[in-house]
Structures are given as C-alpha cells and as structure tokens.
C-alpha positions in Angstrom: -71.1 -27.9 26.8 -67.4 -28.1 25.0 -68.8 -25.6 22.2 -69.5 -23.7 25.1 -66.0 -23.6 26.8 -63.9 -23.4 23.5 -66.1 -20.6 23.0 -65.1 -18.7 26.2 -61.1 -19.7 25.7 -61.1 -17.8 22.6 -62.7 -15.0 24.1 -60.6 -15.2 26.8 -57.7 -14.9 24.4 -59.3 -12.5 21.9 -59.7 -9.8 25.1 -56.0 -10.3 26.3 -55.2 -9.4 23.3 -57.0 -6.7 22.2 -58.8 -5.3 25.1 -56.4 -5.4 27.5 -54.0 -3.1 28.1 -50.3 -4.0 26.7 -47.5 -4.0 29.0 -44.8 -1.4 27.3 -42.1 0.6 28.7 -41.9 4.1 28.0 -38.5 6.3 27.3 -38.2 9.7 28.2 -37.6 12.3 26.2 -33.9 14.6 26.7 -31.2 17.1 25.4 -27.8 15.8 24.9 -25.2 15.5 22.6 -25.9 13.5 19.2 -22.6 12.9 16.5 -24.2 12.4 13.5 -21.9 9.8 11.6 -21.3 8.1 8.0 -21.1 4.5 8.4 -19.2 2.6 5.9 -17.4 -1.0 6.1 -13.4 -2.3 4.9 -9.9 -3.9 5.8 -6.8 -2.3 7.0 -4.2 -1.9 4.5 -0.6 -0.8 4.7 -0.6 2.7 2.2 2.8 0.8 1.3 3.5 -2.3 0.8 6.1 -5.0 -1.7 7.5 -7.7 -2.7 10.4 -8.5 -2.0 12.0 -10.9 -5.2 14.5 -11.2 -6.8 17.1 -9.6 -10.0 18.3 -12.6 -11.6 17.2 -16.4 -11.0 18.8 -18.0 -8.3 18.2 -20.9 -5.9 17.5 -19.0 -2.4 19.8 -20.3 0.4 18.8 -18.5 3.0 16.1 -16.4 4.0 17.1 -14.8 7.3 13.4 -13.1 8.3 10.1 -14.7 8.8 6.3 -13.1 8.9 5.9 -11.3 11.8 9.6 -9.8 12.2 9.5 -6.1 12.2 13.1 -5.0 9.7 15.5 -2.1 9.0 16.0 -0.5 5.8 18.9 -1.9 4.3 18.8 -5.4 6.8 19.5 -8.6 5.0 16.4 -10.6 4.5 17.3 -14.0 1.4 20.0 -14.5 0.0 20.6 -17.4 -3.3 23.7 -19.4 -4.1 26.4 -17.5 -5.7 29.6 -19.7 -6.4 28.6 -19.3 -9.8 28.7 -15.5 -10.0 32.0 -14.8 -7.7 33.6 -17.6 -10.3 32.3 -15.3 -13.0 33.8 -11.9 -11.0 37.4 -13.3 -10.9 37.1 -14.0 -14.7 36.0 -11.0 -14.9 38.7 -9.4 -13.3 41.0 -11.8 -14.2 40.6 -10.2 -17.7 41.0 -6.8 -16.8 43.9 -7.3 -15.3 45.4 -9.0 -18.8 43.8 -6.3 -20.2 45.4 -3.4 -18.7 48.6 -5.6 -19.0 48.8 -6.0 -22.5 48.2 -1.4 -22.8 51.4 -1.5 -20.6 53.1 -4.0 -23.6 51.3 -1.7 -26.4 53.2 1.5 -24.2 56.4 -0.1 -24.9 56.3 -0.7 -28.0 54.8 2.4 -29.1 57.9 4.3 -27.3 60.5 2.0 -29.1 58.6 2.8 -32.4 58.5 7.0 -31.3 62.6 5.8 -30.9 63.0 4.2 -34.4 60.8 7.4 -35.9 63.0 9.9 -34.5 66.3 7.9 -36.0 64.5 7.5 -39.0 63.7 11.3 -39.3 67.5 11.9 -38.3 69.1 9.9 -40.8 66.8 11.4 -43.4 67.7 15.1 -42.4 71.5 13.7 -42.9 70.5 11.8 -45.9 69.8 14.9 -47.3 71.8 17.5 -46.6 74.6 15.4 -48.0 72.4 14.8 -51.4 72.5 18.9 -51.3 76.9 19.0 -51.1 76.7 16.1 -53.5 78.4 13.2 -50.7 75.7 11.3 -51.1 73.6 9.6 -54.2 70.0 9.4 -55.1 69.5 6.0 -53.5 70.8 6.8 -50.9 68.2 9.8 -49.9 65.5 6.8 -51.4 66.6 4.7 -48.8 66.5 7.6 -46.0 63.0 8.8 -47.1 61.5 4.9 -47.4 63.0 4.2 -43.1 61.3 7.2 -42.3 58.5 6.3 -43.8 58.1 2.8 -42.1 59.4 3.9 -38.9 56.0 6.4 -39.0 53.8 4.1 -40.1 54.6 1.7 -37.0 54.2 4.9 -34.7 50.7 5.3 -36.0 49.7 0.9 -35.4 51.1 1.3 -32.1 48.3 3.7 -31.5 46.1 2.3 -32.8 46.5 -0.9 -31.2 46.7 1.5 -27.2 43.3 2.5 -28.6 42.1 -0.5 -28.9 43.2 -2.0 -25.7 41.3 1.1 -24.2 38.6 0.4 -25.4 39.2 -3.5 -24.1 40.1 -2.1 -20.6 36.1 -0.4 -20.7 34.2 -3.5 -22.6 36.5 -5.2 -19.1 35.5 -2.8 -16.7 32.4 -3.0 -17.1 31.9 -6.1 -17.7 33.6 -7.1 -14.1 31.0 -4.5 -13.0 28.1 -6.2 -14.4 29.2 -9.0 -12.5 30.2 -7.9 -9.9 26.3 -5.6 -9.3 24.9 -9.9 -10.1 26.7 -11.1 -7.2 25.7 -8.2 -5.6 22.1 -9.3 -6.3 22.7 -12.6 -4.3 21.9 -10.7 -1.2 19.1 -9.4 -0.8 17.8 -6.2 1.6 14.6 -4.6 3.2 14.3 -1.4 1.0 12.3 0.2 3.4 11.8 -0.4 7.3 8.7 -2.5 8.4 6.6 -5.1 8.4 7.0 -8.7 7.7 3.6 -10.1 7.0 3.9 -13.0 4.2 6.7 -15.7 3.3 6.2 -17.9 0.6 9.2 -18.7 0.2 12.5 -21.3 1.4 15.5 -22.2 1.2 16.4 -24.8 -2.0 13.7 -23.5 -4.1 14.6 -21.9 -7.2 13.1 -18.5 -8.2 13.4 -16.1 -11.4 12.3 -12.1 -11.1 9.3 -11.3 -10.3 8.7 -14.2 -7.7 7.5 -13.4 -4.8 9.6 -14.3 -2.1 8.3 -11.8 1.3 5.7 -9.0 1.7 6.6 -5.7 3.2 4.6 -3.1 4.5 5.5 0.2 6.4 3.6 0.7 9.0 3.6 3.7 9.4 0.2 4.7 7.5 -2.5 1.9 8.0 -5.3 2.8 7.0 -9.0 1.0 6.3 -10.4 1.5 2.9 -14.0 1.7 3.6 -16.8 1.4 1.3 -19.5 3.8 1.5 -22.7 4.7 -0.2 -22.6 7.0 -3.1 -25.5 9.7 -1.6 -22.8 10.2 1.6 -20.6 11.6 -1.5 -21.4 14.9 -0.7 -20.3 15.2 2.8 -17.3 13.7 3.6 -13.8 15.4 3.2 -10.5 15.3 3.9 -10.0 15.5 7.6 -12.6 14.5 9.5 -12.8 12.3 12.4 -13.3 8.8 12.8 -14.1 5.3 14.4 -13.2 2.1 13.7 -14.1 -1.2 14.9 -12.3 -3.9 14.0 -15.1 -6.8 13.9 -12.2 -8.5 16.2 -13.3 -6.1 18.7 -17.3 -4.7 18.3 -17.4 -2.8 21.6 -14.4 -1.3 21.2 -13.9 2.3 19.1 -10.1 3.2 18.4 -9.5 6.6 16.3 -9.6 7.4 12.9 -9.0 10.3 10.8 -10.1 10.6 7.1 -7.5 11.0 4.6 -8.6 9.9 1.1 -11.1 10.1 -0.9 -12.1 8.0 -4.4 -13.3 9.3 -7.1 -14.8 6.4 -9.3 -17.9 4.9 -7.2 -18.4 0.7 -8.0 -21.2 0.5 -11.3 -23.1 -2.6 -9.3 -23.2 -1.6 -5.9 -23.0 1.9 -5.8 -20.4 2.4 -3.1 -16.9 4.2 -3.0 -13.8 3.8 -1.3 -12.6 6.3 1.1 -9.1 5.6 3.5 -9.5 6.5 6.5 -6.3 6.1 8.3 -6.1 4.3 12.0 -4.5 6.7 14.6 -4.6 3.8 16.8 -4.4 0.1 16.8 -5.3 -3.1 18.7 -2.3 -4.8 20.0 -3.4 -7.4 17.9 -4.2 -6.8 14.1 -3.7 -7.8 11.0 -4.0 -6.7 7.3 -7.0 -7.5 5.5 -9.4 -7.5 8.5 -12.5 -6.5 8.0 -13.6 -3.4 10.3 -16.4 -0.6 9.6 -16.0 3.0 9.6 -18.1 6.1 11.8 -16.6 9.2 10.0 -17.8 12.1 11.9 -20.5 14.4 9.4 -21.6 17.3 12.9 -22.8 17.4 16.3 -25.0 19.4 18.5 -24.8 19.1 21.8 -28.8 20.2 23.2 -30.5 18.0 20.9 -33.8 16.5 21.7 -32.3 12.6 20.8 -35.2 9.8 20.4 -34.1 6.5 20.1 -34.4 5.7 16.2 -35.6 2.0 17.6 -38.8 4.2 18.5 -39.5 5.7 15.0 -43.2 4.3 13.8 -43.9 4.8 10.0 -47.1 5.0 8.8 -47.4 5.7 5.1 -44.8 8.5 4.3 -45.3 10.0 7.6 -42.5 9.2 10.6 -43.7 9.0 14.0 -44.2 7.9 17.9 -46.1 6.7 19.6 -47.2 8.2 22.9 -48.5 6.7 25.9 -52.2 9.5 26.9 -53.4 8.4 30.1 -53.3 4.9 29.5 -54.1 5.2 26.1 -51.7 4.7 22.8 -51.7 8.0 20.4 -49.6 8.0 17.5 -47.9 11.5 16.9 -45.8 12.6 13.6 -42.3 13.5 13.8 -39.6 15.0 12.0 -36.5 14.4 12.4 -32.7 16.2 12.1 -29.5 14.3 12.2 -29.0 10.5 12.6 -26.1 9.5 14.8 -25.6 5.1 14.3 -28.9 5.0 16.6 -30.1 7.6 17.6 -32.0 10.3 15.4 -32.7 14.0 16.6 -36.1 15.5 17.1 -37.0 18.4 15.6 -40.7 18.9 15.2 -43.2 16.8 17.9 -41.7 16.1 20.5 -40.6 18.2 23.8 -38.0 16.9 27.0 -39.4 15.3 29.4 -42.0 13.3 26.7 -42.5 10.1 27.6 -42.5 7.0 24.0 -43.9 3.9 24.0 -42.9 0.8 22.7 -44.1 -2.8 23.4 -42.0 -5.3 26.2 -44.2 -9.0 23.9 -42.7 -10.0 20.8 -44.2 -9.7 17.6 -46.7 -7.5 19.5 -47.1 -3.6 18.2 -48.5 -1.1 19.5 -51.9 0.4 17.5 -53.5 3.2 17.8 -56.0 4.0 20.7 -54.5 0.9 21.9 -54.8 0.9 25.8 -51.0 0.2 27.7 -49.1 0.3 30.4 -46.1 0.1 31.9 -45.0 -2.3 34.3 
C-alpha cells in the first residue's frame, strides 16, 4: 500500500514538473531607441595633481590648510621656522654694507694716488727741462723718474684694489640673494587654484626637500581613468559621449565625454586606459572612488528591442522561446547593436511578437513544453 502511495506521489510530482503547463511571463517585442555602449571600470582622478613640499629643510611652524579646503594660487599654505635664516640674511646684508664701504675708501685712495701721480709727472717734466738747460743734475732727474714710477704703481694698485672690491660686492650680493631666497622658501604657497585632498604633516614636524606636506589637485578637470577591454579599442574615439555611474549613487548617471585614449594595454588583463571627463559631479565625491563608465558608440531610433536576459543559447546559435498556442517554441534570431541590457533584433522576430521566460526559479523552458501565462 505504501509503495502504491509513494508511486502516486512521485507520479504527481513528475507530472507537475514535466507535463503540467510551466508558468511563464510574456514580453512583447517593440521598437524604440537603442544606444550601444562600451563599459569600463575605473576611479575618479584629477588631471592636475601636485605634492606640496618644501625646497629647504626645516621645522613646520604652521599649516594653514587642511584637507577639503579650497585654495587660491598664491595662498600661504605652510610656514617653516625662519629665525636662523633671518639672522643669516642680516649677516649677509652687513657683509654687503661693509664691502660697499670698503669700495668708498678704496675710491678715495685711488683719487689720492692719482693726485700724487699728477704731481710726480709735473715734477718729472720740470726737472727734465732743467737738466736740458744744465740747471739741474742727472741725479735729480733719476729721482724724479723714480718718484713718477712709484706714483704710477700707486694708481695701478688702487685700481686693482677697487676691481677686487667690486668682485667682493658681487659675491656679497649673491650671498644676500641666496639667503633671502632661502628665507622666502620658508613660506610655501599654493601653485594654482585647487582643492587640498590630503594632509600629511603637522606643526613641529621636521621636513626635508621632497617631503609631502599636502596634496593639492585642480578641480578644473576631473576624469574617470577607466579600464576597457582591448577588443573595444577600434570602436572608441575622443569626444564620444559617456554616462558615469558612481558606486555611491548607482542609480544616477552623470554626463561625461572621452578625452584621451591610452596607447598601452595591460599584458595580463588585456585592458587599456580610457580617460572620461566628468562634466557634472555628485554633491559629495572623492578622488580615487570607483565608478563605471558607459561610452556611447552608436544609437538607433527604431531598433527592434529585446531584453538580453531573454536570449537562449543552443549550441552556437542564438535564439528565444515564443509562445505558440500554449507551447514553447525556440526560434533562432540574429542580433545587432547592444546596450547594457538590451539588444537589437535583426532577424527572427517582428514587432508585437511575444517572447517568454520561466517564472519558476531553476525551471528552464524546453522546446515543445506546455506553457501558460498567469
């Protein structure tokens, strides 16, 4: 008796599974707009980004900007300890003043040497005249020549001293300029208008040239650096329109356009970089956040539309199931352009045809199966 009941139960289940009509949902084929897109995944990046770092070593006295703060070109961002450098500037200025004063003294010495030379020259000419008139001795003439030579040497020595002093002035000016530049470098300013996105140092930290204190980006151009399969390379070009879906707002698309195509594919993933400029940003965004981009390749206004989820593969053929008088019939189709979840039907279906899909999980439709719509 139990075996009979068990057999009856099994028979009922088999009938319900294999012979009773399968509950299906019908989708009516219609015409409409279809936009073919290429998808890529990437992160939001700034085209222009710089690290704010010092040119000299020093201790940070004050950091005027924090992450999330917008700054203008020339704004003071960081101030380093400048006490020692101010002293060095004062010392260099004093050396320059001392050298300049020495030049004044040397110029006076030259004027005196020139006066002595003129007097010696006149005296020498007078004595030579007297010697020719036998009114003076040769000894006096020799002494006059010697005095003239000494006076001439004095002028040359003064001129050499002035030339050396002028070189010392140039060196002192360069030294002062150098220390003033170092003093100026204790104040670090913004190189362009932008947004501080990262702060790495605090007052009291000792930094060296190249140390990262702040990270500054320009918000003029923010784009998604998206990885796209290399098989799509031939269909992409600059200025193509795109949709950007941030993972923080997956249900809202933001407009964008292709601005740059990469020229190197990853040798493992076989993808390449496509930079998509974001024309409108969410209220809250962050550099590095993930996003998907959908780049428009082509569009068709009167395409025969079919949800991609309704396509059934049989061997190498593509097709769908249609309801023919309560029986599922598989029909091969050929497709054209594709969007994210819709395809264009080129052959095999007509507008108004009804394509069916199973309402029961894990219950697939088979050719010839009885079907029924709720």
